[in-house]
N, C-alpha and C positions, 0 to 999 in steps of 0.2 A: 503494500500500500504506500510506503515512503512516509516522508515528512508532509505535513498539511502546509500547504501554500496560505501567506500571509494576505488577507484582504486589505488591511490598512496596517502598516506595521507603524506603531508608535514607540518614540524613544524618551526617555523621560532621562533629564540630565539633573547633576547633585544641584543646580541654582533652583529646582523645584518647575524648570518648564517641561511641557510636553509638546513633541512636535511630531505629527504624523507626514508620513511619507506618501503624497498622492502618485497617482497614475502610474504606478511602477509594481503593483501587485501580482502581476500576472507571472513573473518570473523569480519572487523572492520566496526563500525557505526562511522562517523566522530564526530558528536557531544556528543557521551559518553566519548570522550578522549580529545578533544582540551582543557577542561579547567581544566584538571589536570597538578599537579606538574611534568616534566619531567626530570629525569636525564640528564644532559648536556652533549653531547658528547664530549667524553675528551680522548685522549689515553695516557696511561700512558709512562713514558720516561724510565724507567728501567725494566728489566723482573720480579723483584720481589715486585714493588711497585703499585700492582693493589689495595690493600688496603687503601692507599694514593691516588690513583686516584679518586677511588670511593667516598672517602669524598669529594676532591676538585669538583666533579660532581655535587655531592647532595647540598653543599653550593651554588655552582652558580645556580643550579636550583631554590632555594629559595632568591635569589638576596643577599645572605651574601657573603661580602667580604672575599676571601679566600686567606691565605698568598703561596698558590701553593703548589703542588705536593711535592717539596724538603723539604721544611718547615715542611708539616704535617708527611713525612716519618721519620725527625727527633724527631718530637713530639711522634709520636708513637713508635720510636726505631727500626723501621723496618730495616732488614737485610736480607741479599742474604740468610743467613742459614735456617732461621726460618719467612720469610715474615714478616708478620703483625699480631699479636695477636688480637683477637677480643675484648679482654679487653680494651686496648691502643684505638682502633676505637672509642668503645662506649665513651669513657674518653674525647676524643678529639671533639666528637659531642656534648657533653654536654658542652664542653668550649665555643661553639660556640651557646650557649642558646638553644640547642635542646633537645628535647625530645628522648632519644636513649635506645634501650634496645635488649638484644641479645637474642635472641629465638630459643629452639631446638623443633624439632619433628614438623615443621610447616606443613601446607599444602598449595596447591596452592589456594584452596577456601578462607583460610584465608588470603593470600597475595592479592589476588583479592577483597576481601572486604576491606582491609585495603586502596588499591591503590584509592578504589572508596571514602574513606573518606579523602583522601588526605596524606596518610601516603606513605613515601618511603622506599624501603627494599633494602638492600645489601644482596645478598644470595653467600654462599661459596659453588661452584661447584669444581667437579674433571675436571681438564686439564692437559692431558697427564701425567697423573699418580699423579698429586700434586694438593694442594688445591688452588683455583684460587675466588676472589673477584670480583663480578659483578652487575651491578644495574639493578633492574628490571623496567623496560619501560610499559609493558601492561600485563595482562593477559586476554586472549580472551578465546570464546568456545572452540577452537581447539588450541590455543598457547600461547606460552610465549615468551615474546620480552625483550632480557636484552641489555643494552648499556654496551658492553664488552669493559673496558679500553684496553685491548691487542689489538682490533682492534680500538677503537675509534668511533664507532659508532653505530647504531641497527642492526648489522648484525647477532647477536645472535636470530634468530627464532628457536624455537626448539617446536615440538608437546609436549604435555602434558607428554607422555609415554616416547619420548626421555631424555626431561628434568629430568623428574625424577631419570631416570638412571644415571644422573650423578650427582642430588644434593642430595649429601649425604656426612658423614664425612671422607671418607677415609676408605681403608681394615680393620681397625681397630672398625669402626662404622659405617656399613652400610646401617642403617635405620635411623641414626640422620639426619635431614634437618636441615640445620645452617641457621640463618637470622639475621641481624640487623635490627629491625623496627625503623622508624625516623617519630617523630610527629612535 
């Protein structure tokens, strides 16, 4: 008979928040995902602080005290013109005692395997013609679900092919799949 599928997966965080995942029930099995580290739902304050917001979310998910998006933005020298440089994001994650590596040319299978081993991923996707950082929550058989700081929730559900069409380094790097891997 197998493991029953979830109709709606409810995620409860230490802060008392309860967050349902919508639109992805068809290929979820509950037990497989409930024991993982989940990026904490968080909405970025400014239009260009997606990188610091992702770091803030990853810290909270690991019960690491975060100084907040604003202070992380200062530490990473995030600005409206350039956003957040990947090297600065990795350095800040290291400063909190996390192992973090910038990876290029990643695959969905690598991310799915890493998630099952407790790793976290911040991916660089294209949104409205610009680079945008988002946390990976799940990779299932048919979907990838992002905790997108632009929305502040798990509303970023994409089929694998749709995700691959936005997960690239922009017009000058159409095949580069950028991610920060966090242990």
